[in-house]
N, C-alpha and C positions, 0 to 999 in steps of 0.2 A: 090735746086728750083728758087732762083737768077739769077743762072747761065745760066740754062733751059730759061727760060724771055728774056735772056737778058741783065743780071748788072751786070756787076764786081764784087758788093759786095751788102749784104744783105742792109744794111743801103742806098740802091738808089734805092731799092724796095721797100723799108716802106715808102720812098719820098714819091716815084710814088705812090700808094697808098693814103698817107694820102694827094695827091692836085686833085688824081679822086673822092676822098668826095667829096674833096672842091667844084670843079667844079658839081656834082651832088648836092649838096645843091645851089649853087653857081643858079644855075637852072631851083630850085623851090622843090627843094627836102627835106624832115625834117630828119636830125640825132639826135639821142640822145645817148651819152654817161656817163658813169659813171669809177667810180673808176679811176685806170691808163690813163685811155683812153678819161682824163676829161684833163687833160695836155701835157700829148706822141703826140698828134698831133696838138694843137700850136708849141711844140720844134719843134719837124721834118719841118713845114713850117718856123719857122724862122732863120732854121739852115740850108735852103739848100743853096747848096754851100760849105758847111760850114766841114770840118769832125771835130764830136764829139765826135768818137769813139777811145776808148782809145787801143792801141795794143793785150790786150787777145780777142777782137773780130775779130778789121779785120788784122788784124795783120804790122801795123802803127801806127801810137802818132795821141794823139787829135790835133786839132791845137792849139795852146798852146794862141790866140787871139780871140778866137773861142767868148766867152761871150761880146766883145767889136765887132763882126760883124755878133750878128742877125740882124734882120730886121723884127721888131712888127705888122709891116705896113701888114704884111702876114698871122699873126692867128686870130682868132675868138674872142676869149676871152681878153688876157694878154697881160698886155703891160712888160717893164721892171724890167721885169726879168728877174736872170740866172744863169745859169745850173749848176749844178754839177757832175764832171767830171772823178772825183776818179771812179775807179771800184768797190772798197772794199765800197764804201760809193754805200746803198742801196737805195735810192734817186736820180732822175731823174733832179730834179731841185727846185728852193725854190720860187717854189708858194701853191706847200703843206705844208698848219702851220703845222711842224711836232713836233715843242717845242714847243706843249698849253700843257697847264694846266690847261687839266678840265678834271677830273676824269668821270671812267662810269657812280657814282651812279648820275650826273649833265647834265651827255652828252645830250640834249635835243636843236631842233633851231626852231626856227620860223617861219613859213609861211606868206607873206607879204598875205594880207587883195587884191583885187584889185575889180572894179566896171564891173558886168557880161556887161553892158552897154558898156561900156567906152572901154573895155582892157579885150576884152572875150578869146581869145589866152591866159593870166598869169591865167584868172581863171580859163580857162582848167586844167591847167597844175598844179595849186595850190587845186582846189579841189579834199575836202578832209573833213571826222567827226571832224578833229581837226585841231587846229592852231599849235598846239606843238606836234613835231615829236621828236619822242627818234631816239638821233645819235648813228652811228657805223662809225666806221674803213672799211681803205683797204689802197691799196699798194699808192691811191692821198685817206685822206680825207677829210680833207676844203680845199679855199683855203684864201690866202689870201685878202685880203678887198682892198691893198692897189697897189698893178698890178694886177685892171681886171679893163677894158677900161670902159671909164666915159659913155659907148651909153648902157656898155652890161646891162639890165634887172636884179635886186635882185629876186629871186624868197623866199628864203632861209635863212638863218642865224644862226648865233647867234654871236649878235650885246658887247654882253660880253670881249666875244674872241676874234671879230676886227678879226672875220673869216666868210665864207659866203660858203654855202653847195650846193644851186641848183642854177641856173640861167644860163638866156634864149638869146636869141639876132638871129641877122637877118643875112642875104650875099647873096646877088643879090639876087631876088627872090621868096626865103628859108629861114631854118628858123633851130636851134640848141637849142639845151639840154643839158648840163652838171652838170650832181648830182654826188657831191662825196658818197667814201666810195662803200662797195663790198655787202655784204649782208644785211637790212635792220630786218633780226634777227636773225640772229647770230654778236655779238661785235665788237668780232675781229675773223674772219672769216682769218683760214692756208692753206696752199695748202694742198692738200690731207685730207680734211676735208669734214666730209660727206655733201652730201649734202640737205639743209634746208627742210621741210616736209609741205608745205603752207596750206596741211590741219589743220594742226594745226597756224595758224594763221589765219584764213577766213578774220579777220578787221585791220591787222596794215596799218597802216596810211605810215611806206614806203612803201610797196609795193604797197600803189597807189596811191604815187605819178611816182613811173615804169612804169602801168598800166595805169598813165591817157596820159604818153606819146607813150604811144604804140595805143590807141583809138584816138590818136589826129589826127594823119593823116586823119584817118574815116569822120573827124568833117566834111561840107561843110556850109557856108551860105548860110538859105534860100533866093528864087531868091524875090522881090516885088515885087510892080509894079508902072510904072512911069506915 
């Protein structure tokens, strides 16, 4: 596919897709991402012009100085992260808090409360019947707070673990939201696992956050008399 579209490498095609998505957001679009999409977009954008793929992927080695060449000014959410370039390690970077010491029994995160009058967008994105949401894992589960840009709005976090689960920000005329984890009602969803039957979880607070983001673009401000 990459060759048919005029790219010499698959990674070049993926970079082009990431840049096109960034253009969409800058033009006034809204992007919602979960799981590995929450960090790989930023990794691709920061690594523009740098070979970060091992030879098993594209036939040549990665740039050994890649981590020192990353441009964090191009990213949506993160700064100062380092890539994990070893192809034998099932992880993209140190953004994901993989060394978390949170057991499934106590894995919860808290949503922040916002004023509907002064902060209507985060209020809509956090609207739920509970402020405490059961955690769930994914290729990217949670984000290290220290690597999140200061202008990014944190919507949900596990403060005791120093990790963030749900964030929001603006770019150009548009906005984006990143939500860590894969399936809110399947704690550790593996490849080829059966699909979740949503009819069994009609009041899922985790899925409610997904629904908030799906419906968010339809929200409009009421016209006011001047």
